[in-house]
C-alpha positions in Angstrom: 141.7 -36.4 -17.5 139.6 -33.9 -15.6 135.8 -34.0 -16.0 134.5 -31.3 -18.3 131.7 -29.1 -17.2 128.6 -29.9 -19.3 126.2 -27.1 -18.3 128.4 -24.0 -18.8 127.0 -20.5 -18.7 127.4 -20.5 -22.5 125.2 -23.6 -22.8 122.6 -22.2 -20.4 122.6 -18.9 -22.3 122.0 -20.8 -25.6 119.2 -22.8 -24.0 117.4 -19.6 -22.9 117.9 -18.0 -26.3 115.6 -20.6 -27.7 112.8 -18.3 -26.7 113.8 -16.2 -29.7 112.6 -18.9 -32.0 108.9 -19.5 -31.0 107.0 -22.4 -32.4 104.6 -21.2 -35.1 101.3 -23.0 -35.2 100.6 -21.4 -38.6 103.8 -22.6 -40.3 103.3 -25.0 -43.2 105.6 -27.7 -41.9 105.3 -28.9 -38.3 106.7 -32.1 -36.7 108.2 -33.6 -33.6 111.2 -35.6 -32.6 112.0 -37.6 -29.5 115.3 -38.9 -28.1 115.2 -42.6 -27.3 118.2 -42.2 -25.0 116.8 -39.5 -22.7 113.2 -38.9 -23.5 113.7 -35.3 -24.6 111.3 -34.0 -27.2 111.0 -31.0 -29.5 108.3 -29.7 -31.8 109.6 -27.9 -34.8 107.8 -25.5 -37.2 109.4 -24.5 -40.5 108.5 -22.0 -43.2 110.2 -22.6 -46.5 110.7 -20.6 -49.7 109.8 -21.7 -53.3 113.1 -23.6 -53.6 112.4 -25.6 -50.4 115.0 -23.7 -48.3 114.2 -22.9 -44.7 113.1 -19.3 -44.2 112.5 -19.6 -40.4 112.4 -22.2 -37.7 110.4 -22.3 -34.5 110.9 -24.6 -31.6 108.9 -25.9 -28.6 111.2 -27.9 -26.4 111.0 -30.3 -23.5 114.6 -31.2 -23.5 117.6 -30.8 -21.2 119.7 -27.7 -21.5 122.0 -29.4 -24.0 119.0 -30.3 -26.2 117.7 -26.8 -26.0 121.1 -25.3 -26.7 121.5 -27.5 -29.8 118.0 -26.6 -31.0 118.9 -22.9 -30.6 122.1 -23.5 -32.7 120.0 -25.2 -35.3 117.3 -22.5 -35.4 119.9 -19.7 -35.7 121.7 -21.3 -38.6 118.8 -23.0 -40.4 117.6 -20.2 -42.7 118.8 -20.6 -46.2 119.4 -24.3 -45.8 117.9 -27.1 -48.0 116.8 -30.6 -47.1 120.1 -31.9 -48.4 122.0 -29.4 -46.2 120.1 -30.5 -43.2 120.5 -34.2 -43.9 124.2 -33.8 -44.5 124.6 -31.9 -41.3 122.6 -34.5 -39.3 124.8 -37.3 -40.6 128.0 -35.3 -39.9 126.9 -34.5 -36.4 125.9 -38.2 -35.8 129.3 -39.3 -37.0 131.1 -36.8 -34.9 129.1 -37.9 -31.8 129.6 -41.6 -32.3 132.9 -42.0 -34.2 134.8 -38.9 -33.1 136.7 -36.9 -35.7 136.3 -33.3 -36.5 133.5 -31.0 -35.4 130.9 -30.7 -38.2 130.6 -27.5 -40.2 127.6 -26.0 -38.5 128.3 -22.6 -36.8 127.8 -22.7 -33.1 128.3 -26.4 -32.5 131.6 -25.7 -30.9 129.7 -24.1 -28.0 128.2 -27.5 -27.0 131.3 -29.7 -28.0 131.9 -30.9 -24.5 128.5 -32.8 -24.7 130.2 -35.2 -27.0 131.7 -36.9 -23.9 128.1 -37.5 -22.6 126.5 -40.2 -24.8 123.2 -39.9 -22.9 122.9 -36.4 -24.4 123.6 -37.3 -28.1 119.9 -38.0 -28.9 119.0 -34.6 -27.5 121.6 -32.9 -29.6 120.2 -34.4 -32.8 116.6 -33.6 -32.2 116.2 -30.5 -34.4 118.1 -32.0 -37.3 116.1 -35.2 -37.0 112.8 -33.4 -37.0 113.8 -31.1 -39.9 115.0 -34.0 -42.0 111.6 -35.6 -41.6 109.7 -32.4 -42.5 111.6 -31.0 -45.5 110.8 -32.1 -49.0 113.6 -33.9 -50.6 114.8 -33.4 -54.2 
């Protein structure tokens, strides 16, 4: 099997698109997550509506391009999602990364699917979902 390219132009484009989701110091929910496997970190800011659904997400990242791309995918699709949605997505992504199976139902993840073959990047992929799961109020 031929080696797959990890840092494609699509991944790098996603990573740079993270600038469109600036961290908001004034947001009501702020937190951080760190990958034990690679040391990547993100700070996440979230604004939520009265029902606890995400209105907007902001990210400050010190992660590899895969971690940044995953955070951009998270930030783009997070609005409208609840704590339960985020937790379910995180568990589905974790299972996909570790056990194989089908790609989770989170738009954009297919753009970083080749990173599944690089276990050292798995922690970076999960950073935004991990941080959001810790921040969001559960029902």
